[in-house]
mmCIF file of the N, C-alpha and C atoms, coordinates in Angstrom:
data_MODEL
# 
_entry.id   MODEL 
# 
loop_
_atom_site.group_PDB 
_atom_site.id 
_atom_site.type_symbol 
_atom_site.label_atom_id 
_atom_site.label_alt_id 
_atom_site.label_comp_id 
_atom_site.label_asym_id 
_atom_site.label_entity_id 
_atom_site.label_seq_id 
_atom_site.pdbx_PDB_ins_code 
_atom_site.Cartn_x 
_atom_site.Cartn_y 
_atom_site.Cartn_z 
_atom_site.occupancy 
_atom_site.B_iso_or_equiv 
_atom_site.pdbx_formal_charge 
_atom_site.auth_seq_id 
_atom_site.auth_comp_id 
_atom_site.auth_asym_id 
_atom_site.auth_atom_id 
_atom_site.pdbx_PDB_model_num 
ATOM 1   N N  . MET A 1 1  ? 5.280  11.428  2.522  1.00 0.00 ? 1  MET A N  1 
ATOM 2   C CA . MET A 1 1  ? 6.449  12.288  2.561  1.00 0.00 ? 1  MET A CA 1 
ATOM 3   C C  . MET A 1 1  ? 7.233  12.098  1.269  1.00 0.00 ? 1  MET A C  1 
ATOM 4   N N  . SER A 1 2  ? 7.647  13.142  0.650  1.00 0.00 ? 2  SER A N  1 
ATOM 5   C CA . SER A 1 2  ? 8.400  13.031  -0.595 1.00 0.00 ? 2  SER A CA 1 
ATOM 6   C C  . SER A 1 2  ? 9.844  12.654  -0.308 1.00 0.00 ? 2  SER A C  1 
ATOM 7   N N  . LYS A 1 3  ? 10.503 12.105  -1.295 1.00 0.00 ? 3  LYS A N  1 
ATOM 8   C CA . LYS A 1 3  ? 11.903 11.692  -1.133 1.00 0.00 ? 3  LYS A CA 1 
ATOM 9   C C  . LYS A 1 3  ? 12.833 12.767  -1.709 1.00 0.00 ? 3  LYS A C  1 
ATOM 10  N N  . ASP A 1 4  ? 12.517 14.033  -1.486 1.00 0.00 ? 4  ASP A N  1 
ATOM 11  C CA . ASP A 1 4  ? 13.370 15.130  -1.928 1.00 0.00 ? 4  ASP A CA 1 
ATOM 12  C C  . ASP A 1 4  ? 14.405 15.419  -0.855 1.00 0.00 ? 4  ASP A C  1 
ATOM 13  N N  . CYS A 1 5  ? 15.242 14.420  -0.588 1.00 0.00 ? 5  CYS A N  1 
ATOM 14  C CA . CYS A 1 5  ? 16.233 14.529  0.477  1.00 0.00 ? 5  CYS A CA 1 
ATOM 15  C C  . CYS A 1 5  ? 17.555 15.036  -0.083 1.00 0.00 ? 5  CYS A C  1 
ATOM 16  N N  . LYS A 1 6  ? 18.322 15.641  0.747  1.00 0.00 ? 6  LYS A N  1 
ATOM 17  C CA . LYS A 1 6  ? 19.652 16.094  0.374  1.00 0.00 ? 6  LYS A CA 1 
ATOM 18  C C  . LYS A 1 6  ? 20.579 14.891  0.219  1.00 0.00 ? 6  LYS A C  1 
ATOM 19  N N  . ALA A 1 7  ? 21.499 14.969  -0.695 1.00 0.00 ? 7  ALA A N  1 
ATOM 20  C CA . ALA A 1 7  ? 22.483 13.894  -0.870 1.00 0.00 ? 7  ALA A CA 1 
ATOM 21  C C  . ALA A 1 7  ? 23.334 13.793  0.393  1.00 0.00 ? 7  ALA A C  1 
ATOM 22  N N  . GLY A 1 8  ? 23.758 12.581  0.714  1.00 0.00 ? 8  GLY A N  1 
ATOM 23  C CA . GLY A 1 8  ? 24.609 12.389  1.864  1.00 0.00 ? 8  GLY A CA 1 
ATOM 24  C C  . GLY A 1 8  ? 23.872 12.075  3.147  1.00 0.00 ? 8  GLY A C  1 
ATOM 25  N N  . LEU A 1 9  ? 22.555 11.929  3.072  1.00 0.00 ? 9  LEU A N  1 
ATOM 26  C CA . LEU A 1 9  ? 21.790 11.594  4.263  1.00 0.00 ? 9  LEU A CA 1 
ATOM 27  C C  . LEU A 1 9  ? 21.487 10.105  4.325  1.00 0.00 ? 9  LEU A C  1 
ATOM 28  N N  . ASP A 1 10 ? 22.151 9.278   3.520  1.00 0.00 ? 10 ASP A N  1 
ATOM 29  C CA . ASP A 1 10 ? 21.939 7.829   3.530  1.00 0.00 ? 10 ASP A CA 1 
ATOM 30  C C  . ASP A 1 10 ? 20.475 7.472   3.333  1.00 0.00 ? 10 ASP A C  1 
ATOM 31  N N  . ASP A 1 11 ? 19.826 8.125   2.368  1.00 0.00 ? 11 ASP A N  1 
ATOM 32  C CA . ASP A 1 11 ? 18.415 7.903   2.057  1.00 0.00 ? 11 ASP A CA 1 
ATOM 33  C C  . ASP A 1 11 ? 17.487 8.221   3.218  1.00 0.00 ? 11 ASP A C  1 
ATOM 34  N N  . ARG A 1 12 ? 17.920 9.076   4.141  1.00 0.00 ? 12 ARG A N  1 
ATOM 35  C CA . ARG A 1 12 ? 17.071 9.518   5.232  1.00 0.00 ? 12 ARG A CA 1 
ATOM 36  C C  . ARG A 1 12 ? 16.623 10.941  4.930  1.00 0.00 ? 12 ARG A C  1 
ATOM 37  N N  . CYS A 1 13 ? 15.484 11.325  5.463  1.00 0.00 ? 13 CYS A N  1 
ATOM 38  C CA . CYS A 1 13 ? 14.958 12.675  5.269  1.00 0.00 ? 13 CYS A CA 1 
ATOM 39  C C  . CYS A 1 13 ? 14.941 13.406  6.601  1.00 0.00 ? 13 CYS A C  1 
ATOM 40  N N  . ARG A 1 14 ? 14.828 14.691  6.522  1.00 0.00 ? 14 ARG A N  1 
ATOM 41  C CA . ARG A 1 14 ? 14.719 15.490  7.737  1.00 0.00 ? 14 ARG A CA 1 
ATOM 42  C C  . ARG A 1 14 ? 13.247 15.700  8.072  1.00 0.00 ? 14 ARG A C  1 
ATOM 43  N N  . ASP A 1 15 ? 12.924 15.674  9.379  1.00 0.00 ? 15 ASP A N  1 
ATOM 44  C CA . ASP A 1 15 ? 11.579 16.000  9.835  1.00 0.00 ? 15 ASP A CA 1 
ATOM 45  C C  . ASP A 1 15 ? 11.364 17.497  9.633  1.00 0.00 ? 15 ASP A C  1 
ATOM 46  N N  . LEU A 1 16 ? 10.156 17.944  9.891  1.00 0.00 ? 16 LEU A N  1 
ATOM 47  C CA . LEU A 1 16 ? 9.847  19.366  9.727  1.00 0.00 ? 16 LEU A CA 1 
ATOM 48  C C  . LEU A 1 16 ? 10.685 20.243  10.637 1.00 0.00 ? 16 LEU A C  1 
ATOM 49  N N  . ASP A 1 17 ? 11.104 19.714  11.796 1.00 0.00 ? 17 ASP A N  1 
ATOM 50  C CA . ASP A 1 17 ? 11.919 20.507  12.717 1.00 0.00 ? 17 ASP A CA 1 
ATOM 51  C C  . ASP A 1 17 ? 13.408 20.435  12.400 1.00 0.00 ? 17 ASP A C  1 
ATOM 52  N N  . GLY A 1 18 ? 13.782 19.728  11.325 1.00 0.00 ? 18 GLY A N  1 
ATOM 53  C CA . GLY A 1 18 ? 15.173 19.686  10.900 1.00 0.00 ? 18 GLY A CA 1 
ATOM 54  C C  . GLY A 1 18 ? 15.941 18.462  11.344 1.00 0.00 ? 18 GLY A C  1 
ATOM 55  N N  . ASP A 1 19 ? 15.374 17.656  12.270 1.00 0.00 ? 19 ASP A N  1 
ATOM 56  C CA . ASP A 1 19 ? 16.051 16.445  12.717 1.00 0.00 ? 19 ASP A CA 1 
ATOM 57  C C  . ASP A 1 19 ? 16.005 15.382  11.626 1.00 0.00 ? 19 ASP A C  1 
ATOM 58  N N  . ILE A 1 20 ? 17.046 14.569  11.552 1.00 0.00 ? 20 ILE A N  1 
ATOM 59  C CA . ILE A 1 20 ? 17.074 13.471  10.599 1.00 0.00 ? 20 ILE A CA 1 
ATOM 60  C C  . ILE A 1 20 ? 16.216 12.349  11.152 1.00 0.00 ? 20 ILE A C  1 
ATOM 61  N N  . ARG A 1 21 ? 15.317 11.833  10.313 1.00 0.00 ? 21 ARG A N  1 
ATOM 62  C CA . ARG A 1 21 ? 14.438 10.731  10.732 1.00 0.00 ? 21 ARG A CA 1 
ATOM 63  C C  . ARG A 1 21 ? 15.245 9.473   10.939 1.00 0.00 ? 21 ARG A C  1 
ATOM 64  N N  . GLN A 1 22 ? 14.879 8.688   11.923 1.00 0.00 ? 22 GLN A N  1 
ATOM 65  C CA . GLN A 1 22 ? 15.495 7.400   12.152 1.00 0.00 ? 22 GLN A CA 1 
ATOM 66  C C  . GLN A 1 22 ? 14.551 6.318   11.658 1.00 0.00 ? 22 GLN A C  1 
ATOM 67  N N  . LYS A 1 23 ? 15.111 5.171   11.317 1.00 0.00 ? 23 LYS A N  1 
ATOM 68  C CA . LYS A 1 23 ? 14.284 4.047   10.909 1.00 0.00 ? 23 LYS A CA 1 
ATOM 69  C C  . LYS A 1 23 ? 13.408 3.619   12.076 1.00 0.00 ? 23 LYS A C  1 
ATOM 70  N N  . ARG A 1 24 ? 12.185 3.257   11.774 1.00 0.00 ? 24 ARG A N  1 
ATOM 71  C CA . ARG A 1 24 ? 11.258 2.801   12.795 1.00 0.00 ? 24 ARG A CA 1 
ATOM 72  C C  . ARG A 1 24 ? 11.700 1.453   13.333 1.00 0.00 ? 24 ARG A C  1 
ATOM 73  N N  . GLY A 1 25 ? 11.446 1.216   14.585 1.00 0.00 ? 25 GLY A N  1 
ATOM 74  C CA . GLY A 1 25 ? 11.823 -0.033  15.223 1.00 0.00 ? 25 GLY A CA 1 
ATOM 75  C C  . GLY A 1 25 ? 11.076 -1.241  14.695 1.00 0.00 ? 25 GLY A C  1 
ATOM 76  N N  . ASP A 1 26 ? 9.887  -1.013  14.104 1.00 0.00 ? 26 ASP A N  1 
ATOM 77  C CA . ASP A 1 26 ? 9.121  -2.140  13.608 1.00 0.00 ? 26 ASP A CA 1 
ATOM 78  C C  . ASP A 1 26 ? 9.469  -2.508  12.161 1.00 0.00 ? 26 ASP A C  1 
ATOM 79  N N  . THR A 1 27 ? 10.503 -1.894  11.611 1.00 0.00 ? 27 THR A N  1 
ATOM 80  C CA . THR A 1 27 ? 10.980 -2.258  10.280 1.00 0.00 ? 27 THR A CA 1 
ATOM 81  C C  . THR A 1 27 ? 11.614 -3.640  10.348 1.00 0.00 ? 27 THR A C  1 
ATOM 82  N N  . LEU A 1 28 ? 11.275 -4.495  9.396  1.00 0.00 ? 28 LEU A N  1 
ATOM 83  C CA . LEU A 1 28 ? 11.796 -5.858  9.389  1.00 0.00 ? 28 LEU A CA 1 
ATOM 84  C C  . LEU A 1 28 ? 13.176 -5.920  8.753  1.00 0.00 ? 28 LEU A C  1 
ATOM 85  N N  . VAL A 1 29 ? 13.995 -6.847  9.244  1.00 0.00 ? 29 VAL A N  1 
ATOM 86  C CA . VAL A 1 29 ? 15.339 -7.040  8.696  1.00 0.00 ? 29 VAL A CA 1 
ATOM 87  C C  . VAL A 1 29 ? 15.257 -7.363  7.205  1.00 0.00 ? 29 VAL A C  1 
ATOM 88  N N  . GLY A 1 30 ? 14.248 -8.132  6.797  1.00 0.00 ? 30 GLY A N  1 
ATOM 89  C CA . GLY A 1 30 ? 14.075 -8.460  5.384  1.00 0.00 ? 30 GLY A CA 1 
ATOM 90  C C  . GLY A 1 30 ? 13.895 -7.221  4.519  1.00 0.00 ? 30 GLY A C  1 
ATOM 91  N N  . THR A 1 31 ? 13.181 -6.244  5.031  1.00 0.00 ? 31 THR A N  1 
ATOM 92  C CA . THR A 1 31 ? 12.991 -4.982  4.313  1.00 0.00 ? 31 THR A CA 1 
ATOM 93  C C  . THR A 1 31 ? 14.312 -4.226  4.221  1.00 0.00 ? 31 THR A C  1 
ATOM 94  N N  . LEU A 1 32 ? 15.080 -4.231  5.299  1.00 0.00 ? 32 LEU A N  1 
ATOM 95  C CA . LEU A 1 32 ? 16.372 -3.547  5.304  1.00 0.00 ? 32 LEU A CA 1 
ATOM 96  C C  . LEU A 1 32 ? 17.356 -4.236  4.350  1.00 0.00 ? 32 LEU A C  1 
ATOM 97  N N  . ARG A 1 33 ? 17.239 -5.539  4.191  1.00 0.00 ? 33 ARG A N  1 
ATOM 98  C CA . ARG A 1 33 ? 18.111 -6.258  3.251  1.00 0.00 ? 33 ARG A CA 1 
ATOM 99  C C  . ARG A 1 33 ? 17.841 -5.834  1.817  1.00 0.00 ? 33 ARG A C  1 
ATOM 100 N N  . LYS A 1 34 ? 16.614 -5.451  1.515  1.00 0.00 ? 34 LYS A N  1 
ATOM 101 C CA . LYS A 1 34 ? 16.300 -4.957  0.164  1.00 0.00 ? 34 LYS A CA 1 
ATOM 102 C C  . LYS A 1 34 ? 17.042 -3.658  -0.104 1.00 0.00 ? 34 LYS A C  1 
ATOM 103 N N  . THR A 1 35 ? 17.228 -2.865  0.939  1.00 0.00 ? 35 THR A N  1 
ATOM 104 C CA . THR A 1 35 ? 17.907 -1.577  0.800  1.00 0.00 ? 35 THR A CA 1 
ATOM 105 C C  . THR A 1 35 ? 19.413 -1.706  0.905  1.00 0.00 ? 35 THR A C  1 
ATOM 106 N N  . TYR A 1 36 ? 19.898 -2.481  1.901  1.00 0.00 ? 36 TYR A N  1 
ATOM 107 C CA . TYR A 1 36 ? 21.323 -2.515  2.221  1.00 0.00 ? 36 TYR A CA 1 
ATOM 108 C C  . TYR A 1 36 ? 22.042 -3.761  1.726  1.00 0.00 ? 36 TYR A C  1 
ATOM 109 N N  . GLY A 1 37 ? 21.337 -4.671  1.078  1.00 0.00 ? 37 GLY A N  1 
ATOM 110 C CA . GLY A 1 37 ? 21.968 -5.855  0.510  1.00 0.00 ? 37 GLY A CA 1 
ATOM 111 C C  . GLY A 1 37 ? 21.719 -7.099  1.340  1.00 0.00 ? 37 GLY A C  1 
ATOM 112 N N  . SER A 1 38 ? 21.863 -8.235  0.703  1.00 0.00 ? 38 SER A N  1 
ATOM 113 C CA . SER A 1 38 ? 21.548 -9.512  1.341  1.00 0.00 ? 38 SER A CA 1 
ATOM 114 C C  . SER A 1 38 ? 22.510 -9.864  2.478  1.00 0.00 ? 38 SER A C  1 
ATOM 115 N N  . ASP A 1 39 ? 23.657 -9.187  2.559  1.00 0.00 ? 39 ASP A N  1 
ATOM 116 C CA . ASP A 1 39 ? 24.618 -9.465  3.634  1.00 0.00 ? 39 ASP A CA 1 
ATOM 117 C C  . ASP A 1 39 ? 24.342 -8.650  4.898  1.00 0.00 ? 39 ASP A C  1 
ATOM 118 N N  . PHE A 1 40 ? 23.251 -7.893  4.920  1.00 0.00 ? 40 PHE A N  1 
ATOM 119 C CA . PHE A 1 40 ? 22.886 -7.129  6.111  1.00 0.00 ? 40 PHE A CA 1 
ATOM 120 C C  . PHE A 1 40 ? 22.414 -8.095  7.190  1.00 0.00 ? 40 PHE A C  1 
ATOM 121 N N  . ALA A 1 41 ? 22.964 -8.002  8.374  1.00 0.00 ? 41 ALA A N  1 
ATOM 122 C CA . ALA A 1 41 ? 22.599 -8.809  9.548  1.00 0.00 ? 41 ALA A CA 1 
ATOM 123 C C  . ALA A 1 41 ? 22.606 -10.305 9.233  1.00 0.00 ? 41 ALA A C  1 
ATOM 124 N N  . PRO A 1 42 ? 23.781 -10.845 8.879  1.00 0.00 ? 42 PRO A N  1 
ATOM 125 C CA . PRO A 1 42 ? 23.842 -12.273 8.578  1.00 0.00 ? 42 PRO A CA 1 
ATOM 126 C C  . PRO A 1 42 ? 23.518 -13.110 9.815  1.00 0.00 ? 42 PRO A C  1 
ATOM 127 N N  . GLY A 1 43 ? 22.867 -14.224 9.599  1.00 0.00 ? 43 GLY A N  1 
ATOM 128 C CA . GLY A 1 43 ? 22.511 -15.112 10.688 1.00 0.00 ? 43 GLY A CA 1 
ATOM 129 C C  . GLY A 1 43 ? 21.264 -14.702 11.445 1.00 0.00 ? 43 GLY A C  1 
ATOM 130 N N  . VAL A 1 44 ? 20.587 -13.657 10.966 1.00 0.00 ? 44 VAL A N  1 
ATOM 131 C CA . VAL A 1 44 ? 19.378 -13.162 11.612 1.00 0.00 ? 44 VAL A CA 1 
ATOM 132 C C  . VAL A 1 44 ? 18.210 -13.409 10.668 1.00 0.00 ? 44 VAL A C  1 
ATOM 133 N N  . ARG A 1 45 ? 17.093 -13.872 11.214 1.00 0.00 ? 45 ARG A N  1 
ATOM 134 C CA . ARG A 1 45 ? 15.916 -14.127 10.388 1.00 0.00 ? 45 ARG A CA 1 
ATOM 135 C C  . ARG A 1 45 ? 15.380 -12.834 9.787  1.00 0.00 ? 45 ARG A C  1 
ATOM 136 N N  . SER A 1 46 ? 14.800 -12.941 8.597  1.00 0.00 ? 46 SER A N  1 
ATOM 137 C CA . SER A 1 46 ? 14.302 -11.754 7.910  1.00 0.00 ? 46 SER A CA 1 
ATOM 138 C C  . SER A 1 46 ? 13.048 -11.177 8.568  1.00 0.00 ? 46 SER A C  1 
ATOM 139 N N  . ASP A 1 47 ? 12.377 -11.949 9.435  1.00 0.00 ? 47 ASP A N  1 
ATOM 140 C CA . ASP A 1 47 ? 11.187 -11.422 10.088 1.00 0.00 ? 47 ASP A CA 1 
ATOM 141 C C  . ASP A 1 47 ? 11.487 -10.794 11.457 1.00 0.00 ? 47 ASP A C  1 
ATOM 142 N N  . MET A 1 48 ? 12.781 -10.658 11.797 1.00 0.00 ? 48 MET A N  1 
ATOM 143 C CA . MET A 1 48 ? 13.152 -9.968  13.041 1.00 0.00 ? 48 MET A CA 1 
ATOM 144 C C  . MET A 1 48 ? 12.960 -8.465  12.845 1.00 0.00 ? 48 MET A C  1 
ATOM 145 N N  . ARG A 1 49 ? 12.493 -7.814  13.887 1.00 0.00 ? 49 ARG A N  1 
ATOM 146 C CA . ARG A 1 49 ? 12.297 -6.369  13.828 1.00 0.00 ? 49 ARG A CA 1 
ATOM 147 C C  . ARG A 1 49 ? 13.608 -5.649  14.131 1.00 0.00 ? 49 ARG A C  1 
ATOM 148 N N  . LEU A 1 50 ? 13.732 -4.428  13.610 1.00 0.00 ? 50 LEU A N  1 
ATOM 149 C CA . LEU A 1 50 ? 14.936 -3.633  13.829 1.00 0.00 ? 50 LEU A CA 1 
ATOM 150 C C  . LEU A 1 50 ? 15.160 -3.357  15.304 1.00 0.00 ? 50 LEU A C  1 
ATOM 151 N N  . ASP A 1 51 ? 14.114 -3.092  16.070 1.00 0.00 ? 51 ASP A N  1 
ATOM 152 C CA . ASP A 1 51 ? 14.320 -2.821  17.494 1.00 0.00 ? 51 ASP A CA 1 
ATOM 153 C C  . ASP A 1 51 ? 14.859 -4.052  18.223 1.00 0.00 ? 51 ASP A C  1 
ATOM 154 N N  . SER A 1 52 ? 14.461 -5.249  17.805 1.00 0.00 ? 52 SER A N  1 
ATOM 155 C CA . SER A 1 52 ? 15.016 -6.479  18.390 1.00 0.00 ? 52 SER A CA 1 
ATOM 156 C C  . SER A 1 52 ? 16.483 -6.644  18.008 1.00 0.00 ? 52 SER A C  1 
ATOM 157 N N  . LEU A 1 53 ? 16.818 -6.314  16.770 1.00 0.00 ? 53 LEU A N  1 
ATOM 158 C CA . LEU A 1 53 ? 18.211 -6.384  16.319 1.00 0.00 ? 53 LEU A CA 1 
ATOM 159 C C  . LEU A 1 53 ? 19.068 -5.387  17.091 1.00 0.00 ? 53 LEU A C  1 
ATOM 160 N N  . ARG A 1 54 ? 18.536 -4.202  17.316 1.00 0.00 ? 54 ARG A N  1 
ATOM 161 C CA . ARG A 1 54 ? 19.271 -3.206  18.117 1.00 0.00 ? 54 ARG A CA 1 
ATOM 162 C C  . ARG A 1 54 ? 19.514 -3.719  19.532 1.00 0.00 ? 54 ARG A C  1 
ATOM 163 N N  . ASP A 1 55 ? 18.498 -4.345  20.132 1.00 0.00 ? 55 ASP A N  1 
ATOM 164 C CA . ASP A 1 55 ? 18.670 -4.922  21.476 1.00 0.00 ? 55 ASP A CA 1 
ATOM 165 C C  . ASP A 1 55 ? 19.759 -5.981  21.467 1.00 0.00 ? 55 ASP A C  1 
ATOM 166 N N  . ARG A 1 56 ? 19.770 -6.817  20.442 1.00 0.00 ? 56 ARG A N  1 
ATOM 167 C CA . ARG A 1 56 ? 20.759 -7.898  20.349 1.00 0.00 ? 56 ARG A CA 1 
ATOM 168 C C  . ARG A 1 56 ? 22.168 -7.350  20.178 1.00 0.00 ? 56 ARG A C  1 
ATOM 169 N N  . THR A 1 57 ? 22.300 -6.188  19.546 1.00 0.00 ? 57 THR A N  1 
ATOM 170 C CA . THR A 1 57 ? 23.616 -5.602  19.307 1.00 0.00 ? 57 THR A CA 1 
ATOM 171 C C  . THR A 1 57 ? 23.974 -4.543  20.349 1.00 0.00 ? 57 THR A C  1 
ATOM 172 N N  . GLY A 1 58 ? 23.290 -4.568  21.476 1.00 0.00 ? 58 GLY A N  1 
ATOM 173 C CA . GLY A 1 58 ? 23.618 -3.635  22.552 1.00 0.00 ? 58 GLY A CA 1 
ATOM 174 C C  . GLY A 1 58 ? 23.093 -2.233  22.335 1.00 0.00 ? 58 GLY A C  1 
ATOM 175 N N  . GLY A 1 59 ? 22.012 -2.104  21.584 1.00 0.00 ? 59 GLY A N  1 
ATOM 176 C CA . GLY A 1 59 ? 21.403 -0.801  21.373 1.00 0.00 ? 59 GLY A CA 1 
ATOM 177 C C  . GLY A 1 59 ? 22.051 0.020   20.275 1.00 0.00 ? 59 GLY A C  1 
ATOM 178 N N  . ALA A 1 60 ? 22.843 -0.628  19.426 1.00 0.00 ? 60 ALA A N  1 
ATOM 179 C CA . ALA A 1 60 ? 23.535 0.090   18.353 1.00 0.00 ? 60 ALA A CA 1 
ATOM 180 C C  . ALA A 1 60 ? 22.527 0.674   17.370 1.00 0.00 ? 60 ALA A C  1 
ATOM 181 N N  . SER A 1 61 ? 22.841 1.835   16.850 1.00 0.00 ? 61 SER A N  1 
ATOM 182 C CA . SER A 1 61 ? 21.994 2.455   15.834 1.00 0.00 ? 61 SER A CA 1 
ATOM 183 C C  . SER A 1 61 ? 22.155 1.707   14.517 1.00 0.00 ? 61 SER A C  1 
ATOM 184 N N  . LEU A 1 62 ? 21.251 1.966   13.586 1.00 0.00 ? 62 LEU A N  1 
ATOM 185 C CA . LEU A 1 62 ? 21.334 1.344   12.271 1.00 0.00 ? 62 LEU A CA 1 
ATOM 186 C C  . LEU A 1 62 ? 22.652 1.714   11.597 1.00 0.00 ? 62 LEU A C  1 
ATOM 187 N N  . SER A 1 63 ? 23.096 2.935   11.759 1.00 0.00 ? 63 SER A N  1 
ATOM 188 C CA . SER A 1 63 ? 24.376 3.360   11.166 1.00 0.00 ? 63 SER A CA 1 
ATOM 189 C C  . SER A 1 63 ? 25.538 2.538   11.708 1.00 0.00 ? 63 SER A C  1 
ATOM 190 N N  . LYS A 1 64 ? 25.535 2.290   13.015 1.00 0.00 ? 64 LYS A N  1 
ATOM 191 C CA . LYS A 1 64 ? 26.615 1.500   13.608 1.00 0.00 ? 64 LYS A CA 1 
ATOM 192 C C  . LYS A 1 64 ? 26.535 0.042   13.187 1.00 0.00 ? 64 LYS A C  1 
ATOM 193 N N  . ILE A 1 65 ? 25.317 -0.482  13.044 1.00 0.00 ? 65 ILE A N  1 
ATOM 194 C CA . ILE A 1 65 ? 25.160 -1.851  12.558 1.00 0.00 ? 65 ILE A CA 1 
ATOM 195 C C  . ILE A 1 65 ? 25.698 -1.962  11.142 1.00 0.00 ? 65 ILE A C  1 
ATOM 196 N N  . LEU A 1 66 ? 25.421 -0.955  10.312 1.00 0.00 ? 66 LEU A N  1 
ATOM 197 C CA . LEU A 1 66 ? 25.912 -0.963  8.931  1.00 0.00 ? 66 LEU A CA 1 
ATOM 198 C C  . LEU A 1 66 ? 27.435 -0.857  8.874  1.00 0.00 ? 66 LEU A C  1 
ATOM 199 N N  . LYS A 1 67 ? 28.036 -0.065  9.752  1.00 0.00 ? 67 LYS A N  1 
ATOM 200 C CA . LYS A 1 67 ? 29.496 0.077   9.762  1.00 0.00 ? 67 LYS A CA 1 
ATOM 201 C C  . LYS A 1 67 ? 30.181 -1.184  10.227 1.00 0.00 ? 67 LYS A C  1 
ATOM 202 N N  . GLY A 1 68 ? 29.493 -2.003  11.041 1.00 0.00 ? 68 GLY A N  1 
ATOM 203 C CA . GLY A 1 68 ? 30.061 -3.220  11.575 1.00 0.00 ? 68 GLY A CA 1 
ATOM 204 C C  . GLY A 1 68 ? 30.064 -4.382  10.588 1.00 0.00 ? 68 GLY A C  1 
ATOM 205 N N  . ARG A 1 69 ? 29.530 -4.164  9.388  1.00 0.00 ? 69 ARG A N  1 
ATOM 206 C CA . ARG A 1 69 ? 29.475 -5.260  8.402  1.00 0.00 ? 69 ARG A CA 1 
ATOM 207 C C  . ARG A 1 69 ? 30.812 -5.519  7.809  1.00 0.00 ? 69 ARG A C  1 
# 
């Protein structure tokens, strides 16, 4: 998939049906730290999966986790 995304989508792209793609649950926290900075999810191991982090934070979306920093 090309990264020809519209500005303001927080580096997310739209699917073919127009919906904004969400980060996959199997994305590692360490990978997200490369994108969002080393202060993303402090106190959490870098090999934790995003879906586990969401469970730990009560099902919060990645956007809500980022706003809570």
